[in-house]
N, C-alpha and C positions, 0 to 999 in steps of 0.2 A: 692716611700717612704710611709711610714704609721707612724701614731701617735696617741696617746690618751694622754690627760691631766688629771691629778688628783690633787684635792687640799689637803692640809695636814688634814683638817677638815672632809674630806670624808672617814678617816680610824676610823674603830669603833671596840671596843672589845666588844664581845659578852659573858658575863659572863657564861650563862648557857652552851654554847658550848665551853667555854673556847678558843676561836679563835679569830684571827683579821680577819676583812672584809673590803674590799673596796667597799663603795657604792656609786653609783652616779645615780640617778633616779632609773630606772628598773634594773640597773647593779649591780649585787653583786657577786664579787669573794673574795675567801680566800686567805689571805697573808700566806704563810708558811715560817720557819724559812731556812735560807740560809745552815745552816749545823745542824744536828741533836742535838748537844749539845749547838747550838748557840741560846740562846733566845734573842738576840738584834736585829741582821740584819734578815730581811723579805725579801721575793721577791714575785713577783706578775707575773704568767703566764698567758699570753694572746693569743688567737688564731687570727689568720689573720682578721677573720671575725669581731672582736671587736675592730678593729683599723680603724682610718678615714684616707681619703686621705689627703697628705701633701698640696695640693693645698688650702684646707681650713684652715690652720694653721694661716695665719696672721689675717683673719676675726676673728677666735675664740679667740685668743691672744687679740686683739682689744676689744672684746666684754668682756673678763674676766677683763681686766684692767681698763675700764670703771665702773665696779662693784664696785672695790676696792677703 
């Protein structure tokens, strides 16, 4: 199993491009509308290479929860 964790504050709107992006360090991907007429719900499509092994999930969750 694979996963990737994103925080809400990593979603940015770039006005010049008029698009939403998910930025996480060097990682930057565009969020696209779920449906062409829907400007409320967005989706993020990821490749398998961009995901992490599930074995590291507990360590990453502990690291994230310590920061908050």
